[in-house]
C-alpha positions as CSV (number, residue, x, y, z in Angstrom):
1,X,0.2,-199.8,91.8
2,X,0.0,-196.9,91.6
3,X,-1.4,-196.8,88.1
4,X,-1.9,-193.3,86.8
5,X,-2.6,-192.4,83.1
6,X,-3.5,-189.0,81.8
7,X,-2.8,-189.7,78.1
8,X,-0.3,-186.8,77.8
9,X,2.7,-188.9,76.8
10,X,1.5,-190.7,73.7
11,X,-0.4,-189.7,70.5
12,X,-2.9,-191.6,68.3
13,X,-2.5,-195.0,70.1
14,X,-2.5,-195.8,73.8
15,X,0.8,-196.5,75.6
16,X,1.7,-200.0,74.4
17,X,3.5,-200.7,77.7
18,X,0.2,-200.2,79.6
19,X,-2.6,-201.1,77.2
20,X,-3.1,-204.2,75.1
21,X,-5.3,-202.8,72.3
22,X,-5.3,-199.7,70.2
23,X,-8.8,-198.8,69.0
24,X,-9.0,-195.9,71.5
25,X,-7.8,-192.6,69.9
26,X,-5.3,-190.7,72.0
27,X,-5.6,-187.0,71.1
28,X,-5.5,-183.4,72.2
29,X,-8.4,-182.1,70.1
30,X,-11.7,-183.9,71.0
31,X,-12.3,-182.9,74.6
32,X,-14.1,-179.8,75.8
33,X,-12.2,-177.9,78.5
34,X,-9.7,-180.8,79.0
35,X,-8.3,-181.3,82.5
36,X,-4.9,-182.0,81.1
37,X,-3.5,-182.1,77.6
38,X,-4.5,-185.5,76.1
39,X,-7.5,-187.8,76.4
40,X,-8.5,-191.2,75.3
41,X,-11.5,-191.0,72.9
42,X,-13.8,-194.0,72.3
43,X,-15.9,-193.4,69.2
44,X,-17.1,-195.1,66.0
45,X,-13.8,-195.5,64.2
46,X,-11.4,-198.5,64.4
47,X,-7.7,-198.5,65.0
48,X,-7.0,-197.4,61.4
49,X,-9.5,-194.5,61.3
50,X,-12.1,-196.5,59.3
51,X,-15.7,-196.9,60.1
52,X,-16.4,-200.3,61.6
53,X,-17.6,-202.8,59.0
54,X,-20.2,-204.2,61.4
55,X,-21.4,-200.7,62.3
56,X,-25.0,-199.7,61.7
57,X,-27.6,-197.2,62.8
58,X,-28.2,-199.4,65.8
59,X,-25.9,-199.7,68.8
60,X,-22.9,-201.9,68.2
61,X,-19.7,-202.8,69.9
62,X,-17.1,-200.3,69.0
63,X,-13.8,-199.3,70.7
64,X,-12.0,-200.8,73.7
65,X,-9.3,-199.6,76.0
66,X,-7.8,-202.6,77.8
67,X,-5.0,-202.6,80.4
68,X,-2.3,-205.2,80.7
69,X,-2.1,-207.1,84.0
70,X,-1.9,-205.0,87.1
71,X,-0.8,-206.6,90.4
72,X,-3.6,-206.2,92.9
73,X,-2.5,-209.2,95.0
74,X,0.0,-207.1,96.9
75,X,0.6,-203.6,98.2
76,X,4.3,-202.5,98.0
77,X,4.1,-199.1,99.6
78,X,5.2,-199.1,103.2
79,X,5.7,-202.7,104.4
80,X,4.8,-205.0,101.4
81,X,1.8,-207.2,102.2
82,X,-1.0,-209.1,100.6
83,X,-3.9,-206.9,99.5
84,X,-7.0,-206.8,101.6
85,X,-10.1,-204.6,101.8
86,X,-8.4,-202.6,104.6
87,X,-6.0,-201.2,102.0
88,X,-8.8,-199.1,100.6
89,X,-8.2,-199.6,96.9
90,X,-10.0,-197.2,94.6
91,X,-10.2,-197.1,90.8
92,X,-11.1,-193.6,89.5
93,X,-11.4,-191.8,86.2
94,X,-12.9,-188.7,84.6
95,X,-15.2,-189.0,81.6
96,X,-17.1,-186.7,79.3
97,X,-19.7,-187.5,76.6
98,X,-19.5,-185.8,73.2
99,X,-16.7,-183.3,73.8
100,X,-16.3,-181.5,70.6
101,X,-17.6,-184.4,68.5
102,X,-21.0,-186.0,67.9
103,X,-23.1,-186.8,71.0
104,X,-23.8,-190.4,72.0
105,X,-27.5,-191.3,72.1
106,X,-28.9,-192.9,75.2
107,X,-28.4,-196.4,73.9
108,X,-24.7,-195.6,73.0
109,X,-23.3,-196.3,76.4
110,X,-19.8,-196.3,77.9
111,X,-19.0,-199.3,80.0
112,X,-16.2,-200.3,82.5
113,X,-15.3,-203.9,83.2
114,X,-12.9,-205.5,85.6
115,X,-11.2,-208.8,84.9
116,X,-11.5,-211.5,87.6
117,X,-8.5,-213.7,86.7
118,X,-9.4,-216.7,88.9
119,X,-12.8,-216.8,87.1
120,X,-11.5,-215.9,83.7
121,X,-14.4,-213.5,83.4
122,X,-14.9,-209.8,82.6
123,X,-17.4,-208.3,85.1
124,X,-19.2,-205.0,84.4
125,X,-18.7,-202.6,87.3
126,X,-20.0,-199.3,85.8
127,X,-21.9,-197.9,82.8
128,X,-23.2,-194.6,81.6
129,X,-25.9,-193.8,79.0
130,X,-25.2,-191.5,76.2
131,X,-25.9,-187.8,76.6
132,X,-25.2,-184.5,74.9
133,X,-22.5,-182.4,76.5
134,X,-24.9,-179.6,77.4
135,X,-27.2,-182.0,79.2
136,X,-24.2,-183.6,80.9
137,X,-23.0,-180.2,82.2
138,X,-26.6,-179.2,83.3
139,X,-26.8,-182.4,85.3
140,X,-23.3,-182.5,86.8
141,X,-22.4,-178.8,86.9
142,X,-19.1,-179.5,85.1
143,X,-18.0,-180.8,81.7
144,X,-16.2,-183.7,83.5
145,X,-17.4,-186.2,86.0
146,X,-15.2,-188.2,88.3
147,X,-16.1,-191.8,89.0
148,X,-14.7,-193.3,92.2
149,X,-15.0,-197.1,92.5
150,X,-13.9,-198.9,95.7
151,X,-12.4,-202.3,95.0
152,X,-13.8,-204.5,97.7
153,X,-14.4,-207.8,95.9
154,X,-11.5,-210.1,96.6
155,X,-12.0,-211.7,93.1
156,X,-10.1,-208.7,91.7
157,X,-7.3,-208.8,94.2
158,X,-5.0,-211.0,92.0
159,X,-1.8,-210.5,90.0
160,X,-3.9,-210.8,86.8
161,X,-6.2,-207.9,87.4
162,X,-7.1,-205.8,84.3
163,X,-9.6,-203.2,83.4
164,X,-11.2,-202.2,80.1
165,X,-13.5,-199.5,78.8
166,X,-15.9,-200.3,76.0
167,X,-18.4,-198.2,74.1
168,X,-21.5,-198.8,72.1
169,X,-21.8,-196.6,69.0
170,X,-24.3,-196.1,66.2
171,X,-24.0,-194.3,62.9
172,X,-26.5,-191.6,61.7
173,X,-29.7,-192.6,60.0
174,X,-28.6,-194.5,57.0
175,X,-31.3,-192.9,54.9
176,X,-28.9,-190.0,54.9
177,X,-25.7,-192.0,54.1
178,X,-23.4,-189.0,53.4
179,X,-23.9,-187.8,57.0
180,X,-23.3,-191.3,58.5
181,X,-19.8,-190.7,59.7
182,X,-17.8,-191.0,62.9
183,X,-20.1,-190.8,65.9
184,X,-20.7,-191.1,69.7
185,X,-17.6,-189.7,71.3
186,X,-16.6,-190.4,74.8
187,X,-13.5,-188.9,76.4
188,X,-11.6,-190.4,79.3
189,X,-8.9,-188.8,81.4
190,X,-6.9,-189.4,84.6
191,X,-7.3,-193.1,85.3
192,X,-5.9,-193.7,88.8
193,X,-5.7,-197.0,90.7
194,X,-4.0,-197.0,94.1
195,X,-4.3,-198.0,97.7
196,X,-5.0,-195.8,100.8
197,X,-7.6,-193.7,99.0
198,X,-11.1,-192.6,99.9
199,X,-14.2,-191.4,98.1
200,X,-12.9,-187.8,98.2
201,X,-9.5,-188.6,96.7
202,X,-10.7,-187.8,93.1
203,X,-8.2,-185.2,91.8
204,X,-4.6,-186.2,91.2
205,X,-1.9,-184.1,92.8
206,X,-0.6,-182.5,89.5
207,X,0.4,-179.4,87.8
208,X,-0.8,-179.7,84.2
209,X,-1.4,-177.9,80.9
210,X,-4.9,-178.3,79.6
211,X,-5.8,-177.1,76.1
212,X,-3.1,-177.2,73.4
213,X,-2.8,-174.4,70.8
214,X,0.2,-175.3,68.7
215,X,1.1,-172.2,66.8
216,X,2.5,-168.7,67.5
217,X,1.0,-167.5,64.3
218,X,-2.2,-165.5,64.0
219,X,-3.8,-167.0,60.9
220,X,-2.2,-170.4,60.2
221,X,-0.6,-173.4,61.9
222,X,1.9,-173.5,59.0
223,X,2.7,-171.1,56.2
224,X,5.6,-170.6,53.7
225,X,8.7,-168.9,55.1
226,X,8.9,-166.2,52.4
227,X,5.3,-165.3,53.0
228,X,5.9,-165.0,56.7
229,X,9.0,-162.8,56.2
230,X,7.0,-160.5,53.8
231,X,4.7,-159.5,56.7
232,X,6.0,-161.0,59.9
233,X,4.4,-158.4,62.2
234,X,0.9,-159.2,60.9
235,X,1.4,-162.9,60.9
236,X,2.6,-163.3,64.5
237,X,-0.2,-164.0,67.0
238,X,-0.8,-161.1,69.4
239,X,-0.5,-163.4,72.5
240,X,0.3,-166.7,74.0
241,X,-2.6,-168.0,76.1
242,X,-2.0,-171.6,77.2
243,X,-4.2,-172.6,80.2
244,X,-2.8,-174.8,83.0
245,X,-4.0,-175.8,86.4
246,X,-2.9,-176.6,90.0
247,X,-4.7,-179.9,90.6
248,X,-3.4,-180.2,94.1
249,X,-4.6,-178.9,97.5
250,X,-1.3,-177.0,98.1
251,X,-0.3,-173.5,97.2
252,X,2.3,-173.9,94.5
253,X,5.2,-171.7,93.6
254,X,5.3,-172.1,89.8
255,X,8.0,-171.2,87.4
256,X,7.3,-170.6,83.7
257,X,9.8,-170.7,80.8
258,X,9.4,-170.1,77.0
259,X,12.1,-171.5,74.6
260,X,12.2,-171.4,70.8
261,X,14.9,-173.3,68.9
262,X,15.7,-172.7,65.3
263,X,16.2,-176.2,64.1
264,X,18.4,-175.1,61.1
265,X,21.0,-174.0,63.6
266,X,21.5,-170.8,61.7
267,X,20.3,-168.4,64.4
268,X,20.6,-168.3,68.2
269,X,17.9,-170.0,70.3
270,X,15.5,-168.0,72.4
271,X,15.2,-168.6,76.2
272,X,12.9,-166.4,78.2
273,X,14.5,-167.4,81.5
274,X,12.3,-168.3,84.5
275,X,9.5,-166.3,85.9
276,X,7.8,-167.3,89.2
277,X,4.5,-166.8,90.9
278,X,2.2,-168.5,93.4
279,X,-0.8,-170.5,92.3
280,X,-3.6,-171.3,94.7
281,X,-4.9,-174.8,95.3
282,X,-7.3,-176.2,92.7
283,X,-7.0,-173.1,90.5
284,X,-6.7,-172.6,86.8
285,X,-4.5,-170.0,85.2
286,X,-2.6,-169.5,81.9
287,X,0.8,-169.2,80.5
288,X,0.2,-165.7,79.1
289,X,2.4,-163.4,77.1
290,X,1.2,-160.3,75.2
291,X,2.9,-159.4,73.0
292,X,4.9,-162.6,72.3
293,X,8.5,-161.7,73.3
294,X,9.9,-163.3,70.2
295,X,9.6,-163.2,66.4
296,X,10.7,-166.2,64.3
297,X,14.1,-165.6,62.8
298,X,16.3,-167.9,60.7
299,X,19.0,-167.6,57.9
300,X,17.4,-170.3,55.8
301,X,15.8,-169.2,52.5
302,X,12.8,-171.6,52.7
303,X,11.4,-174.4,54.8
304,X,12.2,-173.0,58.2
305,X,11.3,-175.0,61.3
306,X,11.3,-174.2,65.0
307,X,10.7,-176.1,68.2
308,X,8.6,-174.2,70.7
309,X,8.4,-175.2,74.4
310,X,6.2,-173.7,77.1
311,X,7.0,-175.3,80.4
312,X,5.7,-175.0,84.0
313,X,7.4,-176.5,87.0
314,X,7.1,-176.5,90.8
315,X,9.2,-178.0,93.6
316,X,6.3,-177.6,96.1
317,X,4.8,-181.0,95.4
318,X,6.0,-184.3,94.0
319,X,4.4,-183.9,90.5
320,X,3.5,-187.5,89.4
321,X,3.1,-186.7,85.6
322,X,6.0,-184.9,84.1
323,X,4.7,-185.2,80.5
324,X,1.9,-182.7,81.0
325,X,4.2,-179.9,82.3
326,X,5.5,-179.0,78.9
327,X,3.6,-177.9,75.9
328,X,5.9,-178.5,73.0
329,X,5.3,-178.3,69.3
330,X,7.0,-177.6,66.0
331,X,6.3,-174.3,64.2
332,X,6.8,-175.2,60.5
333,X,7.2,-172.8,57.6
334,X,7.0,-175.1,54.7
335,X,5.4,-174.8,51.2
336,X,1.8,-174.9,52.3
337,X,-0.8,-172.8,54.2
338,X,-2.6,-174.7,56.9
339,X,-5.4,-172.8,58.8
340,X,-6.5,-175.9,60.7
341,X,-4.7,-177.8,63.4
342,X,-4.9,-181.1,61.6
343,X,-7.5,-182.6,63.9
344,X,-11.0,-183.3,62.7
345,X,-13.9,-183.0,65.2
346,X,-16.9,-182.6,62.9
347,X,-18.1,-182.5,59.3
348,X,-19.3,-179.7,57.0
349,X,-21.5,-180.0,53.9
350,X,-24.1,-178.2,51.8
351,X,-27.4,-179.7,50.7
352,X,-28.1,-177.7,47.5
353,X,-27.2,-178.7,44.0
354,X,-24.6,-176.2,42.5
355,X,-24.0,-174.7,46.0
356,X,-20.5,-173.4,46.6
357,X,-18.2,-173.1,49.6
358,X,-14.8,-171.2,49.8
359,X,-12.1,-170.4,52.3
360,X,-10.1,-167.2,52.0
361,X,-6.3,-167.3,51.9
362,X,-4.2,-164.2,52.0
363,X,-0.8,-164.3,50.2
364,X,1.8,-161.7,51.2
365,X,3.6,-161.9,47.9
366,X,2.8,-163.3,44.4
367,X,3.2,-167.0,44.1
368,X,2.1,-170.1,42.1
369,X,-0.7,-172.3,43.4
370,X,0.2,-175.9,42.7
371,X,-2.2,-178.0,44.7
372,X,-5.2,-178.0,47.1
373,X,-5.4,-180.4,50.0
374,X,-8.6,-181.5,51.6
375,X,-9.6,-183.8,54.4
376,X,-13.0,-185.6,54.0
377,X,-14.7,-187.7,56.6
378,X,-15.3,-191.3,55.8
379,X,-19.0,-192.2,55.7
380,X,-20.9,-195.5,55.6
381,X,-20.2,-197.3,52.3
382,X,-18.2,-194.3,51.1
383,X,-21.4,-192.7,50.1
384,X,-19.8,-189.2,49.7
385,X,-17.8,-190.3,46.7
386,X,-19.5,-187.6,44.7
387,X,-17.8,-185.6,42.0
388,X,-17.4,-181.8,42.5
389,X,-15.7,-178.9,40.8
390,X,-12.5,-177.9,42.6
391,X,-12.8,-174.1,42.3
392,X,-10.7,-171.0,43.0
393,X,-12.1,-167.5,43.0
394,X,-10.5,-164.0,43.1
395,X,-11.4,-161.4,45.6
396,X,-14.5,-159.1,45.4
397,X,-14.2,-156.8,48.4
398,X,-13.9,-159.5,51.0
399,X,-16.0,-162.2,49.5
400,X,-15.3,-164.6,46.5
401,X,-15.5,-162.9,43.1
402,X,-14.8,-164.3,39.7
403,X,-13.8,-167.9,39.1
404,X,-10.1,-168.0,38.1
405,X,-9.7,-171.8,38.1
406,X,-12.0,-174.8,38.0
407,X,-11.2,-178.4,37.8
408,X,-13.7,-181.2,37.2
409,X,-13.5,-184.9,37.8
410,X,-12.5,-184.7,41.5
411,X,-14.2,-186.3,44.4
412,X,-13.5,-187.0,48.1
413,X,-10.5,-189.2,48.4
414,X,-9.1,-190.9,51.6
415,X,-5.6,-191.5,52.7
416,X,-4.4,-194.1,55.2
417,X,-4.0,-192.9,58.7
418,X,-5.7,-190.4,61.0
419,X,-6.6,-187.0,59.7
420,X,-4.6,-187.5,56.5
421,X,-5.2,-185.0,53.7
422,X,-5.6,-185.9,50.1
423,X,-3.6,-183.7,47.6
424,X,-5.5,-182.5,44.5
425,X,-2.8,-181.4,42.0
426,X,-4.0,-178.6,39.7
427,X,-4.0,-179.5,36.0
428,X,-2.3,-176.2,35.4
429,X,-0.3,-174.3,38.1
430,X,-2.0,-171.0,38.8
431,X,-0.3,-167.6,39.4
432,X,-1.9,-166.0,42.4
433,X,-1.5,-163.0,44.7
434,X,-3.4,-161.2,47.4
435,X,-6.7,-162.8,48.5
436,X,-7.9,-166.0,46.9
437,X,-10.8,-168.2,47.8
438,X,-10.4,-172.0,47.6
439,X,-13.3,-174.5,47.7
440,X,-15.8,-176.3,45.6
441,X,-19.0,-176.2,43.6
442,X,-21.4,-179.1,44.1
443,X,-22.9,-181.3,41.4
444,X,-25.6,-182.7,43.6
445,X,-27.5,-182.0,46.8
446,X,-25.6,-184.6,48.7
447,X,-23.1,-183.3,51.3
448,X,-19.4,-184.0,50.7
449,X,-18.7,-184.1,54.5
450,X,-15.5,-182.1,54.6
451,X,-13.5,-182.3,57.8
452,X,-14.1,-179.4,60.2
453,X,-11.7,-178.3,63.0
454,X,-13.7,-177.2,66.0
455,X,-10.7,-176.2,68.1
456,X,-10.0,-173.1,66.0
457,X,-12.6,-170.6,64.9
458,X,-11.7,-169.0,61.5
459,X,-15.3,-169.0,60.3
460,X,-15.0,-165.3,59.4
461,X,-12.9,-166.5,56.4
462,X,-15.2,-169.3,55.3
463,X,-18.1,-168.6,52.9
464,X,-21.0,-170.4,51.3
465,X,-23.4,-169.6,48.4
466,X,-26.7,-171.4,47.9
467,X,-28.7,-168.6,46.2
468,X,-26.3,-166.5,44.3
469,X,-25.0,-164.5,47.3
470,X,-22.1,-165.2,49.5
471,X,-22.5,-165.5,53.3
472,X,-20.2,-166.3,56.2
473,X,-20.7,-169.8,57.5
474,X,-23.0,-170.1,60.5
475,X,-20.8,-172.6,62.3
476,X,-17.7,-171.8,64.4
477,X,-14.6,-173.7,63.3
478,X,-12.2,-174.1,60.4
479,X,-12.6,-176.1,57.2
480,X,-9.8,-178.6,56.6
481,X,-8.6,-177.1,53.3
482,X,-5.0,-176.2,52.6
483,X,-3.1,-174.9,49.7
484,X,0.4,-175.7,48.4
485,X,2.4,-173.0,46.6
486,X,5.8,-172.6,45.1
487,X,7.6,-175.0,42.6
488,X,6.3,-178.3,43.8
489,X,2.7,-179.7,44.0
490,X,3.5,-181.9,47.0
491,X,3.7,-180.9,50.6
492,X,7.2,-180.6,52.1
493,X,7.3,-182.7,55.2
494,X,10.7,-181.9,56.7
495,X,14.3,-182.9,56.3
496,X,14.0,-185.9,58.5
497,X,11.1,-187.4,56.6
498,X,11.9,-186.6,53.0
499,X,15.3,-188.4,53.3
500,X,13.6,-191.7,54.1
501,X,11.0,-193.9,55.0
502,X,8.4,-195.3,52.7
503,X,10.5,-198.4,52.0
504,X,10.6,-201.6,54.2
505,X,12.2,-204.7,53.0
506,X,11.9,-207.6,52.7
507,X,8.1,-207.2,52.2
508,X,6.6,-209.7,52.3
509,X,9.0,-211.1,54.9
510,X,9.3,-214.9,54.5
511,X,10.9,-216.4,57.7
512,X,13.3,-213.5,58.0
513,X,14.9,-212.7,61.3
514,X,14.7,-208.9,60.8
515,X,13.5,-206.3,58.4
516,X,15.3,-203.2,57.3
517,X,14.3,-199.6,56.6
518,X,15.8,-197.5,53.8
519,X,17.3,-195.0,56.3
520,X,19.6,-195.0,59.3
521,X,17.6,-192.7,61.5
522,X,16.2,-193.3,64.9
523,X,12.5,-194.0,64.9
524,X,9.7,-195.7,66.9
525,X,8.0,-198.6,65.1
526,X,4.6,-199.9,66.1
527,X,3.5,-203.3,64.6
528,X,-0.3,-203.3,64.4
529,X,-2.3,-206.4,63.6
530,X,-5.6,-206.7,61.7
531,X,-7.6,-206.3,65.0
532,X,-5.9,-203.0,65.7
533,X,-3.7,-204.4,68.5
534,X,-0.2,-203.1,68.9
535,X,1.8,-206.4,69.1
536,X,5.2,-204.7,69.3
537,X,6.5,-201.2,69.8
538,X,10.2,-200.6,69.6
539,X,12.8,-197.8,69.2
540,X,15.2,-198.7,66.5
541,X,17.4,-197.4,63.7
542,X,17.6,-199.2,60.3
543,X,16.7,-202.8,61.4
544,X,13.9,-204.4,63.5
545,X,13.8,-208.0,64.7
546,X,10.8,-210.1,63.7
547,X,11.5,-213.2,65.9
548,X,8.9,-212.2,68.5
549,X,6.1,-211.5,65.9
550,X,3.6,-214.1,64.8
551,X,3.0,-214.6,61.0
552,X,0.3,-212.3,59.7
553,X,-0.8,-209.1,57.9
554,X,0.3,-206.0,59.7
555,X,0.5,-202.2,59.5
556,X,3.8,-200.6,60.6
557,X,3.4,-197.2,62.1
558,X,6.8,-195.5,61.8
559,X,7.3,-192.3,63.9
560,X,10.2,-189.9,63.8
561,X,7.9,-187.5,65.5
562,X,4.4,-188.1,66.8
563,X,2.7,-185.5,64.5
564,X,3.6,-187.2,61.2
565,X,3.7,-191.0,61.4
566,X,4.2,-193.0,58.3
567,X,2.1,-196.1,57.7
568,X,3.3,-199.1,55.7
569,X,1.4,-202.4,55.0
570,X,3.6,-205.4,55.8
571,X,3.3,-209.2,55.6
572,X,5.2,-211.7,57.7
573,X,5.2,-215.4,56.9
574,X,7.1,-218.3,58.6
């Protein structure tokens, strides 16, 4: 103790130094009005992003979030001593049903269990029934509820104490299999376990960013560099608006700083310097700049990349979580247009045979369309494996016009990993300019269940047609459709990634002391077993020892940056 976790320091999987399993999804996109940037989401997907094989339309055991051992036998603050009830131990956390995802039904509960080491038993100490977010807010007056649990049972005051969250999930009615996808979202934030607390000690003393919006562009999260330069004034966002909060009971003097680094090193970096203001206790505000005091500039001819940092700091309090004080992201100008943020919170589909859907892209200069990328949600038994016509239209006064390209024989495809897009290479590269509309025409009345980003509303550019007329979609959000232009049909993923990394050898590894990677760059490697448990996580260069890994079938998650992990199947025998 103290144990404090706000899920702002890791991505995809829980911190392997604190948690023993990896089915909970650590993300910045699923929560509504997040307290700080990052939550743990328990839902209906396993550690690899697949639907559970034992899942059904009835409640079933789904995700877990299990801590490693925590010493509750002793208190080390002040004079170290054996723990007793007088130390006033409290375990607290915030939770939220549904968030931006699918609501859990009443039987789709969230549970918390404590481990009594001397009894070798998990004991349920709290549970909540499923609920829609709207009903939850109406009942509690807030999108988050704090649970404060005093630990007064001496059975838990051991050096082998652990906690775990579990959820029960259920997929949609299987009579509509193409809708039976990920379901029953629960978001958890700010887990705190410490002594000398009371029932009112619910909010951590912290200064923290909340929602993440990882682009300084108006229309895209990524776009080609030459298209940006052709109309940079129109492509820059009119403002930065990044909310953060003073979660302490003290008046804070807060400094803000914006920095932008050209990662090519061809132009000077931008540093706004410090600006300071006071922020009242328990108050929300925002890192706000309008207009943005910077326009991207680099001497490279294509594939520019910048690191953007928004940081807030205070010397008024001892801020216990440094990782949520900086909102950092990469602004990439590669060979693709990405209107979505890469995080799927929902699904979109049409239920009319021959119906059409299309997203509008605006090109600032003539180019060649090489590929279309789409992310489709997995559904039970892959029931959405339905062929459709990949279709591209020209512009007709702000709505799709004539079909200028159509490709048959395509269907939803799935890549390994979370929110991984599939690339549909055009049979014939297509010269394009101005406005084009990219989407599909259906061959049945079954929905395709395209991924839908609910954190960004670009519904004004998304159209559907079920009766011969085009209409704007009725649902706020952004379809997960991207386009690749230029001279290659494949997405550029950055200098550090293209140089390396899909090769691991030996594979299979037969009683070898180490494995090698076909690069010499620093990376984080997570070894994940078939149960989704991270059995090893290490920072390494071109070799990794296998001596502390048991024989088995594994997935290696290889990260040079958290946004683009590479997944490799790997077998170890001894």
